[in-house]
C-alpha positions, 0 to 999 in steps of 0.5 A: 500500500502506498504511503499517504502523508497524514499530519494529524496527531492523535495520541493512542496508547496500545498494550505491548502484549503482541510483542511478547508473543512467540514469533516465528523464526527469522528463517524458514525452510521452504517446502513444496506447495500443493494445489490447495490454498494453505497457510503452510504454502503461504508461509513458504512463499512469503519467507522467500518473497520477503527475504533479506535477499530481496533487499526490500523489492524497490522498483528498478532495483535488483530485489524487485527484479528477483521478486518478479523472476520468482513470480514468473517462475511460479506462474510457469510451473503451475501452468499459467498462460503468459500474458505480458509482452511478446508472449512472456509473463512480463510487461515492461513499465517505462519508469525512469528517474528525475533529478531537478536540474538547478543548473539550467532551470530558470524561473522569472516573474516580471523580470525578477529571477526566482532562486530554486530551494529559496524561492521555489521547489518543484514538487510534482517533478514535471518539466515546464518550459513556457517563456510567457505564461500568465498567472491567475489566483486560484483561491485557497488550497483545497477550497472546493467551494471556490475554484476556477473554471477550466476556462479560467485556469486554461493555459495559466499558472494558478497560484493557491494560498494556504489558509491559516491552520492548514494541516498539509493535506486536502480534506475529502472531496476538496478540490486539489490545488492544481486545476487540470487545465492549468499549465502549472500550479504554485502553492504559496507558503511562508517557508519550506520544511527543512526535510523537503530540501533533501527530498527534492534533491534526491533522484525520484522515479516517474512513469515515462508514458507519453500515451498515458490517459492522465496528465500530471500538472506541474506543481511548485511550492513558492515562498510568500515573498516570491508569490507577492511579486506576481500580483499588484495587491497583497496576497491577503487581498487577492480574489478568485480569478484575479490576474497576475504578472507573466512568468517565464518558466524553464524548469528542467530535470536530468532523466536517467533509466532505472538500474533494472527494468520495472515490470508487471507480471501478467498471466491467465487461466483461460476460461472454459466457455467459448463465448465468455472466455474473452472476458476476464476477472482480474486479481491483483497485488503489487510486487514492490516495496520501499527498499532499504535505508542507508543506516540500520536501526535496532530491530527490536527497539524500533518495533517496540517504539512504533507499537507504543508511539506510532501504532499505524507505522508510517501513517503516524510518522509525525508522532513523537513520544510523550513522556509517558509513552517513552517511559512505557517504551523503556520499560517494555524494551528492558523487559524484552532484553531481559527475556532475550539477552543478546537478541538485538540486531541491526536492520536496514531492510524494509522487507514488506512482508505484509505490504504487499508480500502477503498479497503477492503470495496469496495471489500465487496461491489463488492462481495455483488452485484455480489452475489445478481445477479440473473444471475451469470457470466460464470467464478467464482469470487474469492475474496481475502483479503490479510494480511501482505501486509505492512510487505512485501506482506506476504498474497498475496505471500503465497496465490499465492505460496499455492493457494486454487484454482488451480493457473493456473485457475486464469485468472486475478487479479484486485487489489484495494489499496487506492481508497478513495481519489484522489482529486485535493488537493492530491499529488497523485505521481510524474512523472519520472522527479519528477513533482508532480501529482494531482487528480481530480473529476474523477481521477484514476491511473491504474498500470500494466494493460498492463504489462502482457496482453494488452487485459486487459488494452484495455478492461478496457479502452473500458468499461470505455467509453462504460459503462459510467464510464468516469473516467480519467485514469492516467498512469504516475505512471505505466511508466517504470523507474518511481521511485515510483515503484508502480507496485511492491508495492502492492499485484498484483505483486505476481500474475503477477510473475506467468503470471496472468494478473493484474491491480492495481486500486488506486487513489494515494498517499496523505499527510495522507498516513501512518499517524494517519490522514488517517481516514474515515472522510476524504474519498471521498465516491462518488469517491470511489463508481465510482471506485468500480463500474468500477472494478465490471464491469471489473470483470464481463466482464472478467468472461464472455469472451468466451476466456481467456485473451491473455498473451502476455508478458513473466512472470518474472524469478522466484525469480527475484526482481520486477523492474518497 
């Protein structure tokens, strides 16, 4: 699951009983898998897929290449039909890296030269070259009640100001700062957070796809003093649509290929019905994770600290320990070290066992079972292991823009992302009002199951009861205006934007999310097995329907930003 920056600081104290449980060993001897979906198979696969040797599976790195090689080998072994490029299992995704070229970039307003990293920062990493672009005021950031029309924004640099008390993130259903018709967008701030300087000097990945259906508007942070030069009145006197000066912008980047190819893995189990086998039920997961850090941390200390201070892992990145929490951390760590003398180990690899190793190996298990069935479903089953989800849904966006089967033949997409946890000690998310959620023995979050086709959500509910899965569905995170925006945070939305019915299956967040502590020994394999069996059941039933799922919601406007 892709990280979504959230700046709210809701304190929560959790017990550390989960840390005292007997974890599985750090290593696990692999065993041959069987056609059925079993916890033993999932454990074998995940210990391989999320091993340190995969180096965190960052897109474009050797670890992700190894991970996709493993998936393709397994796909071939279990008899899946390749559906990638040129008869292979791989679809190459054109991901490159950009670094801001401060040497050749220029930005002037009314003859005044702006200095990068002092006056402005390019945050969308999209090049912009326009010698004479007019400026217009577009209102306050995320104010959906007062926005420019496409005609007002067209061909212009839109300046947005930040309201007092702004938390750093647009609320649900609020308009994002850049209007899609604009040449670019400027967000005026009094100062830039220090950590941004390192972030924007780094080389960042982007999807180099001229044929993409979505246009990315270049976005810049700009200092308030520089923004003031753009208008004839002070910033606090600006009115929506007010014209400003003309700018000359030549913001450029150094573009380089990734060290290793980014690629989706795509495979099919052909359907049995001659009339329906040309339609597909897609099941997806993402193979990549976030790689490794330059400096190691103590694994056990980090796990205890996060469990107490940051119970949602990277989603709680802004939280700092209170004095009471730090005391609890110290007590818990001392007790742990007393019970495990000499157990500390330096760790720098974000293994991504749950995110999304759990989904990736569950998808392999589902594929192996369906491929082994003596009687295949009527429609074909399409398996897609997307790459680049953590960088911005690169693999799923490229696949849905350039599908290897006709896009309108995909009748549904079921997404598995983080399906290996969901215990009672895991903080799996929060309500719209910030109340923490926790998992349980049969816990499962469903996101988006009725947002495109109500029939799909109803079918999942029916099968859960009728077929004895008896999982406890939590729809809290799927609610409109939930700040987590989870519907927009994994690969399923790239399908939903084309009106394809989707469901995102997840057991939710936890304190190991996007941490070096997300490792295979902390996964609940029995729980993950139940989730995988449910998704398998749903896919087969959708594939055997005598009709396509009825789409009863309009698809989003192309290029629109996802808002839950």
